[in-house]
N, C-alpha and C positions, 0 to 999 in steps of 0.2 A: 428443609433447609436448602438454601440457595447454592447452586453450583457455580463456581467461578472458573474462568479460563484465563490462563496466563500467557503472555507473550514475552519470550526471552529476547533481550536486546543487548547490544554491547554497552559497556559503561561509557557515559558521555555522549550518547546518541543525540541529545538535544543541543550539544555544543558543536556538533559536526557542521561545517560550513554548508554542506549540501542540505541538511535538515533546516538550518536557519533560513537558507534561501527559499526552500519549498514552503515553509510555514509563513514566510513573509508575503507570499503571492496570494492573489484572490483565489479562493477555494484551496488554499494551501493545506488545510487539514485533510482534504480528499487526496491530494498528491502524496501527502505523508503516509496515509494508509496504503495507497497503491505501492509505494516504495517497499513496504514490508511484504507484499505479495510477489515481488519480483524474485526470480531465482537467479542462479549464476549466469544463465544465458540471456537474461533480460526478458524472459517470457513470463506472462501471468498465466497461472493454471487454474482451471475450473476444478479439476480433480488431479490425482497423481499423474495420470497419463494423457490428459486432454488439455492442450493449450487453449487459452481464451482468445478468441478472434477479436480484432479491433471493433467489429460490429457489436459483439456482446459487451465489450468493455465500454464503448460509448453509450450503449443502451443502459447499462448498470450505473454509470457515473453521471448521466444527464439528470440534473436536478429538476427538470420540467416534466 
């Protein structure tokens, strides 16, 4: 049987002006996903204690 993972979001997340703007941009779906990885300090984390560097972020988000 397949295992599913769930992502809990606030109600109305797709009506949020920030989300509407992000999704309207080129590669907006990528920005939208990154938005969910941001914590309260605006850092993206690789693991619980290890912040992701800009180099790693660029490497992972570069479509080429």
